[in-house]
C-alpha positions in Angstrom: 29.2 -22.0 -15.7 31.8 -19.2 -15.3 34.3 -20.9 -17.6 31.7 -21.6 -20.2 30.2 -18.1 -19.9 26.7 -19.5 -19.5 23.8 -18.2 -17.4 21.1 -20.1 -15.7 17.9 -20.6 -17.6 14.5 -20.0 -16.1 13.7 -23.8 -15.7 17.0 -24.2 -13.9 16.2 -21.2 -11.6 12.9 -22.8 -10.8 14.5 -26.1 -9.9 17.2 -24.3 -7.8 14.7 -22.2 -5.9 12.6 -25.2 -5.1 15.6 -27.1 -3.8 16.9 -24.3 -1.6 13.4 -23.6 -0.4 12.8 -27.2 0.8 16.4 -27.5 2.1 16.2 -24.5 4.3 12.7 -25.3 5.5 13.7 -28.9 6.4 16.6 -27.6 8.5 14.3 -25.3 10.4 11.6 -27.9 10.8 14.0 -30.4 12.3 15.2 -28.1 15.0 12.6 -29.4 17.5 14.0 -33.0 17.0 17.5 -31.7 17.6 16.4 -29.8 20.6 14.7 -32.9 22.1 17.8 -35.1 21.4 20.0 -32.5 23.1 17.7 -32.4 26.0 18.0 -36.2 26.5 21.8 -35.9 26.4 21.9 -33.0 28.8 19.5 -34.7 31.3 22.3 -37.2 32.0 24.8 -34.4 32.7 24.6 -33.0 36.2 26.0 -29.6 35.1 23.2 -29.0 32.6 20.3 -26.7 33.4 16.7 -26.7 32.3 17.2 -23.3 30.7 20.1 -24.5 28.6 18.1 -27.5 27.4 15.3 -25.3 26.2 17.5 -23.2 24.0 17.1 -23.9 20.3 20.3 -25.4 18.8 22.3 -23.1 16.6 21.6 -23.4 12.9 24.4 -24.9 10.8 26.5 -22.4 8.7 25.3 -23.9 5.5 21.8 -22.8 6.3 22.7 -19.1 6.1 24.6 -19.5 2.8 21.7 -21.5 1.3 19.2 -18.9 2.6 21.1 -16.1 1.0 20.8 -17.7 -2.4 17.2 -18.6 -1.7 16.2 -15.0 -0.8 17.8 -13.6 -3.9 15.8 -16.0 -6.0 12.6 -15.2 -4.1 13.0 -11.5 -4.3 13.7 -11.7 -8.1 10.5 -13.8 -8.5 8.6 -11.1 -6.5 9.8 -8.4 -8.9 9.2 -10.4 -12.1 7.6 -13.8 -11.5 9.2 -16.8 -13.2 8.0 -19.6 -10.8 4.6 -21.3 -11.0 1.8 -20.4 -8.6 2.2 -21.7 -5.0 5.8 -22.6 -5.8 7.1 -21.2 -2.5 4.4 -22.5 -0.2 5.4 -25.4 2.1 3.1 -25.0 5.0 0.1 -26.0 3.0 -2.2 -29.1 2.8 -1.1 -29.8 -0.7 2.6 -30.0 0.3 2.4 -33.2 2.3 5.6 -34.8 1.0 8.5 -34.0 3.4 12.2 -34.8 3.0 14.9 -34.3 5.6 17.9 -32.1 4.7 20.0 -35.3 4.4 17.5 -36.8 1.9 17.5 -33.7 -0.2 21.3 -33.5 -0.3 21.6 -37.2 -1.0 19.2 -37.0 -3.9 21.0 -33.9 -5.3 24.4 -35.6 -5.0 23.1 -38.8 -6.6 21.7 -36.8 -9.5 24.9 -34.8 -10.0 27.1 -37.9 -9.8 25.4 -39.4 -12.8 26.8 -36.5 -14.9 30.3 -36.6 -13.5 33.2 -39.1 -13.4 35.6 -40.1 -10.7 33.1 -40.1 -7.9 31.2 -42.8 -6.3 27.4 -42.6 -7.0 25.5 -41.4 -4.0 28.6 -40.3 -2.0 28.0 -37.1 0.0 29.9 -35.2 2.7 26.6 -34.6 4.5 26.0 -37.6 6.8 23.7 -38.3 9.6 25.6 -37.7 12.8 28.8 -36.5 11.2 30.3 -34.8 8.2 30.0 -31.0 7.7 27.0 -30.9 10.0 24.7 -33.3 11.6 21.0 -34.0 11.1 18.7 -36.2 13.2 18.1 -39.6 11.7 14.4 -39.2 12.3 12.3 -38.8 9.2 9.3 -37.4 11.0 7.4 -34.7 9.1 7.1 -31.1 10.4 4.9 -30.4 13.4 2.4 -28.4 11.3 1.3 -29.1 7.8 -1.6 -26.7 7.6 -1.7 -22.9 8.1 -4.2 -23.2 11.0 -1.8 -25.5 12.9 1.1 -23.1 12.2 -0.9 -20.0 13.4 -1.6 -21.9 16.6 2.1 -22.6 17.1 2.9 -18.9 16.6 0.3 -18.0 19.2 2.0 -20.4 21.6 5.3 -18.7 20.9 6.8 -21.9 19.5 10.5 -21.2 18.8 10.7 -23.2 15.6 7.5 -21.6 14.2 8.8 -18.1 15.0 12.1 -19.0 13.4 10.4 -20.0 10.2 8.4 -16.8 10.3 11.5 -14.7 10.8 13.8 -16.3 8.2 11.6 -17.6 5.4 8.0 -16.4 5.9 7.2 -16.9 2.2 6.6 -20.6 2.8 3.4 -19.6 4.7 0.3 -18.7 2.7 -0.4 -14.9 2.6 -3.7 -15.1 4.4 -2.1 -16.9 7.3 0.6 -14.3 7.6 -2.0 -11.6 7.4 -3.9 -13.2 10.3 -0.6 -13.4 12.2 0.0 -9.6 11.5 -3.4 -8.8 12.8 -2.9 -10.9 15.9 0.3 -9.0 16.6 -1.7 -5.8 16.7 -4.5 -7.3 18.8 -2.0 -8.7 21.3 -0.2 -5.4 21.7 -3.5 -3.5 22.1 -4.6 -6.0 24.8 -1.3 -5.6 26.6 -1.4 -1.8 26.4 -5.0 -1.8 27.7 -4.1 -4.1 30.6 -1.0 -2.1 31.5 -2.8 1.2 31.4 -5.6 -0.1 33.5 -3.2 -1.2 36.2 -0.7 1.7 36.2 -2.3 4.8 34.7 -6.1 4.5 34.4 -6.2 8.2 33.6 -4.4 7.5 30.3 -7.4 5.8 28.9 -8.6 9.3 28.0 -8.4 9.7 24.2 -6.5 12.4 22.4 -8.8 15.0 20.8 -7.9 16.6 17.5 -9.9 19.7 16.5 -9.8 20.6 12.8 -11.6 23.0 10.6 -12.9 21.4 7.5 -11.1 23.8 5.2 -7.8 23.5 7.1 -7.5 19.8 7.7 -3.8 19.6 6.9 -2.8 22.7 8.9 -4.9 22.0 11.9 -4.1 18.2 11.9 -0.4 19.0 11.7 -0.5 21.4 14.6 -2.5 19.0 16.8 -0.7 15.7 16.0 2.7 17.2 16.4 2.1 17.3 20.1 1.4 13.5 20.3 4.1 11.1 21.5 4.9 7.8 19.8 3.0 6.0 22.5 0.1 8.4 22.3 -0.4 7.5 18.6 -1.4 4.0 19.6 -4.1 5.3 21.9 -7.5 6.3 20.7 -7.6 9.5 18.6 -10.9 11.3 18.3 -11.7 14.1 15.9 -13.8 17.1 16.4 -14.7 19.1 13.4 -15.2 22.9 13.9 -17.7 24.8 11.8 -17.3 28.2 10.1 -18.1 30.1 13.3 -15.6 28.2 15.4 -18.1 26.0 17.2 -17.8 22.2 17.5 -20.0 20.2 15.3 -22.6 18.1 17.1 -22.0 14.4 17.4 -19.7 11.9 19.0 -16.7 10.4 17.2 -17.3 6.6 17.3 -14.8 6.0 14.5 -16.5 7.7 11.6 -15.1 11.3 11.8 -11.6 9.9 12.6 -11.8 7.8 9.4 -12.9 10.8 7.4 -10.1 12.9 8.8 -7.6 10.2 8.1 -8.7 9.8 4.5 -8.7 13.5 3.8 -5.4 14.1 5.5 -3.6 11.3 3.7 -5.2 12.1 0.4 -3.9 15.7 0.5 -0.5 14.7 1.9 0.2 12.1 -0.8 -1.0 14.3 -3.6 2.0 15.2 -5.8 0.7 18.8 -5.8 2.0 19.1 -2.2 5.4 17.9 -3.5 6.1 15.7 -0.5 5.6 12.8 -2.9 5.9 12.4 -6.6 4.9 9.7 -9.0 7.0 7.1 -10.8 6.7 7.1 -14.6 7.4 3.4 -14.6 4.6 2.0 -12.6 1.3 3.7 -13.3 1.9 6.8 -11.2 3.0 5.0 -8.0 4.3 7.2 -5.2 7.7 7.8 -3.7 9.3 10.8 -1.8 9.9 13.8 -4.0 13.6 14.6 -4.5 12.7 18.3 -4.5 10.6 18.4 -1.4 13.3 20.3 0.5 12.9 23.2 -1.9 9.1 23.5 -1.3 9.2 22.6 2.4 12.6 23.9 3.6 11.8 24.3 7.3 9.5 21.4 8.2 9.7 18.9 5.3 11.3 16.1 7.3 8.7 16.6 10.1 6.0 16.3 7.6 7.4 13.0 6.2 7.7 11.7 9.7 4.1 12.7 10.4 2.7 11.1 7.2 4.6 7.9 8.1 2.9 7.9 11.4 -0.5 8.5 9.8 0.0 5.6 7.5 1.1 3.4 10.3 -1.9 4.5 12.4 -4.2 3.6 9.5 -2.8 0.1 9.4 -2.8 -0.2 13.2 -6.5 0.5 13.2 -7.3 -1.7 10.2 -8.2 1.1 7.8 -7.4 0.8 4.1 -5.6 3.7 2.4 -6.2 4.3 -1.3 -2.6 4.8 -2.1 0.0 3.0 -4.3 3.7 3.2 -3.6 6.5 2.4 -6.0 8.0 -1.1 -5.5 11.4 0.2 -4.6 10.0 2.5 -1.9 8.0 -0.4 -0.4 11.3 -2.4 -0.3 12.8 0.5 1.7 9.9 0.4 4.1 10.7 -3.4 4.6 14.3 -2.6 5.3 15.7 -4.1 2.1 18.6 -2.8 0.1 17.6 -1.5 -3.3 19.8 -1.1 -6.3 19.8 -1.7 -10.0 17.1 -4.5 -10.0 14.6 -2.0 -8.5 15.2 0.7 -11.2 12.3 -0.7 -13.2 9.9 0.6 -10.6 11.5 4.0 -10.6 11.7 4.6 -14.3 11.5 1.9 -17.0 13.2 4.1 -19.6 16.2 4.9 -17.4 16.5 1.2 -16.6 16.5 0.2 -20.2 19.1 2.9 -21.0 21.4 1.5 -18.3 20.9 -2.0 -19.7 21.9 -0.6 -23.0 25.1 0.8 -21.6 25.8 -2.5 -19.8 25.5 -4.6 -23.0 26.8 -2.2 -25.5 29.4 -3.9 -27.8 30.8 -0.7 -29.4 33.2 1.8 -28.0 31.6 3.1 -24.8 33.6 6.3 -25.0 31.7 7.3 -28.1 28.6 7.7 -26.0 30.2 10.7 -24.2 29.1 9.6 -20.7 30.7 10.8 -17.5 30.2 9.9 -13.9 27.8 12.8 -13.5 24.3 13.7 -14.5 22.4 16.9 -15.2 19.2 17.9 -13.3 16.8 20.8 -13.8 15.0 21.9 -10.6 12.3 24.6 -11.0 14.2 26.0 -14.1 17.6 25.9 -12.5 20.2 23.5 -14.0 22.8 21.7 -11.9 25.3 18.9 -12.3 25.4 16.0 -9.9 28.7 14.1 -9.6 28.4 10.4 -8.9 32.0 10.3 -7.7 34.5 13.0 -6.7 35.4 14.8 -9.9 32.9 12.7 -11.8 32.1 15.2 -14.5 35.7 14.8 -15.7 35.7 10.9 -15.5 34.6 9.2 -18.7 32.6 6.0 -18.6 34.6 3.2 -20.2 34.2 -0.5 -20.8 36.2 -1.2 -17.6 34.2 1.1 -15.3 30.7 1.0 -16.8 29.4 -1.5 -14.3 30.5 0.9 -11.5 28.8 3.8 -13.3 25.5 1.8 -13.6 25.5 1.0 -9.9 26.5 4.6 -8.9 23.7 6.1 -10.9 21.2 3.6 -9.6 22.3 4.2 -6.0 21.9 8.0 -6.5 18.4 7.7 -8.0 17.0 5.1 -5.6 18.8 6.0 -2.4 20.9 9.1 -2.1 18.5 11.7 -3.6 15.7 10.8 -1.3 17.7 9.5 1.6 16.6 12.0 4.3 12.9 12.0 3.1 12.7 8.2 3.2 14.5 7.9 6.5 12.0 10.4 8.2 9.0 8.7 6.7 10.1 5.2 7.6 11.0 6.4 11.2 7.5 7.7 11.6 5.9 4.6 10.1 7.9 2.1 12.2 7.1 4.0 15.4 3.6 2.6 15.0 4.3 -0.6 13.0 7.6 -2.2 13.9 9.7 -3.8 11.2 9.4 -7.4 12.5 5.6 -7.1 12.0 5.8 -6.4 8.3 9.0 -8.1 7.3 6.9 -11.3 6.8 5.5 -9.7 3.6 7.0 -9.0 0.2 6.7 -5.4 -1.2 3.7 -6.4 -3.3 2.0 -8.0 -0.3 2.7 -5.0 1.9 0.9 -2.9 -0.7 -2.1 -5.2 -0.5 -2.1 -4.9 3.3 -2.1 -1.1 3.1 -4.6 -0.7 0.3 -6.6 -3.9 0.0 -7.1 -6.5 -2.8 -7.0 -5.2 -6.3 -9.8 -7.5 -7.3 -13.6 -7.3 -7.6 -15.3 -7.7 -4.3 -17.5 -10.7 -3.4 -21.1 -9.5 -3.4 -22.2 -12.4 -1.2 -19.5 -11.8 1.3 -20.5 -8.1 1.5 -24.2 -9.2 2.0 -23.3 -11.6 4.8 -21.6 -8.7 6.7 -24.1 -5.9 6.1 -26.2 -4.2 8.8 -29.6 -2.6 8.0 -31.3 0.5 9.5 -34.6 2.3 9.5 -36.7 -0.7 8.4 -34.6 -2.4 5.8 -33.7 -6.1 6.2 -32.0 -8.7 4.1 -35.2 -10.0 2.3 -36.7 -6.6 1.8 -37.7 -6.2 -1.9 -35.5 -3.1 -2.4 -32.5 -4.9 -0.7 -33.0 -8.0 -2.9 -33.0 -5.8 -5.9 -29.8 -4.0 -4.7 -27.9 -7.3 -4.4 -29.1 -8.4 -7.8 -28.0 -5.2 -9.4 -24.5 -5.4 -7.7 -24.2 -9.0 -9.0 -24.8 -7.7 -12.5 -22.4 -4.8 -12.3 -19.1 -5.0 -14.2 -15.7 -4.6 -12.6 -15.5 -0.9 -13.0 -19.0 -0.4 -11.6 -18.3 -2.6 -8.6 -15.2 -0.7 -7.7 -17.0 2.6 -8.2 -19.7 1.4 -5.8 -17.2 0.3 -3.2 -15.4 3.6 -3.4 -18.7 5.4 -3.2 -19.6 3.8 0.1 -16.2 3.2 1.8 -13.9 5.7 0.1 -11.7 2.8 -1.1 -12.3 0.9 -4.3 -10.7 -2.3 -3.0 -12.2 -4.8 -0.6 -10.6 -5.4 2.7 -8.1 -8.3 2.9 -9.7 -11.4 4.3 -13.3 -10.3 3.5 -15.8 -7.7 4.7 -15.8 -9.1 8.2 -12.7 -7.0 8.6 -14.4 -3.8 7.4 -14.8 -1.2 10.2 -17.3 0.3 10.7 -19.4 -2.5 9.2 -21.2 -1.7 5.9 -24.7 -0.5 6.6 -27.7 0.3 4.4 -30.3 2.9 5.7 -33.8 3.5 4.4 -34.3 7.2 3.6 -37.7 8.6 2.7 -37.1 12.3 2.0 -34.0 14.4 1.2 -34.3 17.1 3.8 -35.2 16.5 7.4 -34.7 12.8 7.9 -31.1 12.7 7.0 -30.2 15.6 9.3 -31.9 14.1 12.2 -30.2 10.7 11.9 -26.7 11.7 10.9 -25.8 14.9 12.5 -23.5 17.5 10.9 -20.4 15.4 11.0 -22.0 12.6 9.0 -23.6 15.0 6.5 -20.2 16.6 5.8 -18.9 13.3 4.5 -21.9 12.3 2.5 -21.1 11.6 -1.1 -23.3 13.4 -3.6 -25.8 11.0 -5.0 -28.7 13.5 -4.9 -29.4 15.9 -7.7 -32.0 17.7 -5.7 -29.8 20.6 -4.8 -31.8 23.8 -4.3 -28.9 26.1 -3.5 -27.4 28.4 -6.0 -24.5 27.4 -8.2 -22.1 29.7 -6.4 -23.2 28.4 -3.0 -22.7 24.9 -4.2 -19.2 25.8 -5.3 -18.4 27.4 -1.9 -19.7 24.5 0.0 -17.7 21.8 -1.7 -15.0 20.6 0.6 -11.6 21.8 -0.5 -9.9 18.4 -0.2 -12.4 17.0 -2.6 -11.9 19.4 -5.5 -10.2 18.0 -8.5 -7.1 19.5 -10.0 -4.5 18.5 -12.6 -1.6 17.0 -10.7 1.8 18.5 -11.3 4.3 15.6 -11.4 7.4 17.0 -9.8 10.5 15.0 -10.2 9.3 12.9 -13.1 11.8 11.6 -15.6 12.8 13.5 -18.7 12.4 11.3 -21.7 15.0 12.7 -24.1 16.8 15.9 -25.1 17.9 17.5 -28.2 21.4 16.7 -29.4 23.4 15.9 -32.5 24.7 12.6 -31.2 23.1 9.5 -29.8 25.3 9.9 -26.7 23.8 13.3 -26.0 20.3 11.9 -26.1 21.4 9.0 -23.9 22.9 11.4 -21.3 19.7 13.3 -21.3 17.6 10.2 -20.9 19.7 9.1 -17.9 19.2 12.5 -16.3 15.9 13.4 -14.6 14.1 16.6 -14.8 13.1 17.4 -11.3 11.2 20.5 -12.1 7.5 20.7 -12.5 6.1 20.3 -16.0 5.3 24.0 -16.2 8.8 24.9 -14.8 7.2 27.0 -12.2 7.8 26.8 -8.5 4.7 25.4 -6.6 2.8 27.8 -4.5 3.9 25.8 -1.5 7.6 26.7 -2.0 8.0 28.8 1.1 6.3 26.7 3.8 3.7 24.0 4.2 1.8 26.1 6.7 1.7 29.1 4.4 -0.1 27.1 1.7 -3.6 27.9 0.9 -5.8 25.2 2.5 -6.0 21.6 1.7 -7.5 21.9 -1.7 -5.6 20.0 -4.4 -6.5 22.8 -6.8 -5.0 25.4 -4.5 -1.8 23.4 -4.3 -1.5 23.2 -8.1 1.6 24.8 -9.5 -0.3 26.7 -12.2 -2.2 29.6 -10.9 -3.6 30.4 -14.3 -5.5 27.2 -14.6 -9.2 27.6 -14.6 -11.1 26.3 -11.5 -12.4 22.8 -12.0 -15.7 24.1 -10.6 -16.1 27.1 -13.0 -19.7 26.9 -14.3 -20.3 26.7 -18.0 -23.6 28.1 -19.3 -25.7 27.4 -22.4 -26.9 30.1 -24.9 -29.6 31.1 -22.5 -27.2 31.7 -19.6 -28.4 28.6 -17.7 -25.7 26.6 -16.0 -25.1 23.5 -18.0 -25.0 21.3 -14.9 -28.5 22.4 -14.0 -29.6 21.6 -17.5 -28.3 18.1 -17.1 -30.3 17.7 -13.9 -33.4 19.0 -15.6 -32.9 16.7 -18.4 -32.3 13.8 -16.1 -35.6 14.2 -14.3 -37.5 15.6 -17.2 -37.5 12.6 -19.5 -34.1 11.2 -20.3 -35.1 8.0 -18.5 -38.2 7.8 -20.6 -41.9 7.9 -19.7 -43.9 5.1 -18.2 -47.6 4.5 -17.7 -47.0 3.5 -14.1 -47.3 6.3 -11.7 -45.2 4.5 -9.1 -42.5 4.0 -11.8 -42.6 7.7 -12.6 -42.4 8.6 -8.9 -39.4 6.2 -8.6 -37.6 7.9 -11.4 -38.1 11.3 -9.8 -36.9 10.1 -6.4 -33.6 11.2 -4.9 -30.4 9.4 -5.8 -28.6 7.1 -3.3 -26.1 8.9 -1.1 -23.4 7.7 1.3 -21.5 8.6 4.4 -18.1 7.1 3.8 -16.9 7.8 7.3 -19.5 5.3 8.5 -19.4 3.0 5.4 -23.1 3.8 5.1 -25.3 3.7 2.0 -28.6 5.7 2.2 -31.0 4.1 -0.2 -34.4 5.4 -1.1 -37.2 2.7 -1.5 -37.0 2.5 -5.3 -40.1 0.8 -6.8 -38.3 -1.3 -9.4 -35.0 -2.9 -10.1 -34.5 -1.0 -13.3 -34.9 2.4 -11.6 -32.6 1.3 -8.7 -29.9 0.3 -11.3 -30.1 3.6 -13.2 -30.1 5.7 -10.0 -27.3 3.8 -8.4 -25.1 3.7 -11.5 -25.6 7.4 -12.0 -24.7 8.1 -8.3 -21.6 6.0 -8.1 -20.2 7.1 -11.5 -20.9 10.8 -11.1 -18.0 11.3 -8.6 -19.2 14.9 -7.9 -18.1 15.3 -4.4 -20.0 15.6 -1.1 -23.5 16.6 -0.4 -24.3 19.2 2.3 -28.0 18.8 2.6 
């Protein structure tokens, strides 16, 4: 291939990946047979011990070489799929055909010998009991051909099963690996509980975090900084403090902690805080901001470490986080080395420009590139040298490959090295690497944030609890499920976000949703909700009700700061092009990244995180002159437009009806929700059509939280 200057085609890569996949798996699957044969031999030797006979035999050297090629092919397929569905799965009922390593090599040698001369057909250096390495002559299939059998072997600490999980977990279906991951967490929780009960019963006391609703980031940071790594795995309970400094009534049974976690992570991952920024290549996916040390000079790394722990805690407790990371950063979390191949997930334009340099047939020197790049940070220009004296070293045909890799290494690794290290340290203090190394970057994203698909209405119905008189066959409930069945994808995701704060269903179905989804019958919008929920639940209730009797200004003041919308300032985004007389000038500009904000103004959080004004995304915006997203607009009579919409909504937009019950239904309150409890509060609407209109209006309004 090298002499002929040819590359592998996709069909050839598919064949190669299939061969190496089966070859490596067959070696691992036969280890038990080898172990048993060695045990028989050792039993006749008086010097052998039982412990030695139980040790798994060493893997042949060729396994590690074959696996290296295999994993390169697998990771490439993960980045940009070229293999058919289920191509990699081997522990699966449909993959019943099993070949030993010897059979696979013999078939490959026989196939290749037909296309070569001077060799005996079927000859191979790989022989049973001799040659480069030995294989057992047994042709028995693997011990487990279904995911269920394999999970059982993992629970039994079977060495071969664990070795497969460690070295080539991709042959196992994702759902089986997800169950194994959850079992890891359950097992550790059980061990910790048992150890604490025996040694330190007093440590069962949970850690209390007290936070003011307008200061969730600041108060959460101060409280959680005191917590040790082991303490993070214990129960954390949250107490919200009201405006006068008194604890809000209620006991945290998981709901307030979930609300605190959601609000804390939402504010922390917002690009406005400039701890994280968004990739221009992958639909605004997040990675650490290269300029975070400018805006958080004193405690930036501690903040990254804290948010890593918070994300790990969310996964440890089975909570979904509505966040998307760039693929190259997910690879970092998984401990993988990232270079040029991952540049697509950082910036597609920069990647394409690098590919242009790589394949350029003309005179490279004409492009005017050097081993340096220009950056603009908050209006200040600086030159980064990729090598010592790089600004004076021209890129030539001979060194352009080195230039491409140096630039990729800087963008993906060096410029965010400290931030990534701190975040990953915090994350792995809760979720160790060997728990998540069984996933690909895309699969890890699914574990963090859930499935990016429509949820199964019947599955949600099967795992729903009812309160205050509702039951599964109640007429209103039957109408609700019928309406959800008729919703399109956008409406279904809006509904799920409305009631759980995450638009994606939990992996493995709603049996894994905690707390379980509940539907409560509510009769009036004032007293009943207060008596059943308590202040903590009320504070996390999404606005579905348009019966707000407070003034417009009061409503603005009562909106929780972390729920206010603002225009995100993407700090550290790529600069597309720059002015210049030559193509090379434009290319140099395109290969450089403008790390300043779009307004070229320093964010208000530049001095310190703790000196920032609250957790509001709008208060963290870099532009102080931007109008408040809650500024009221009025009509020609001075009436707030929002109130006009409410009047119109109840005053006839829905049309009139001759039925008094229908009219009463149309004037009823809208559905509301308490996302911290995964609770939907549903009035008894008299018809399916009214329920559909009210529910659709509530879930699509996205107006914040109700404080009734």
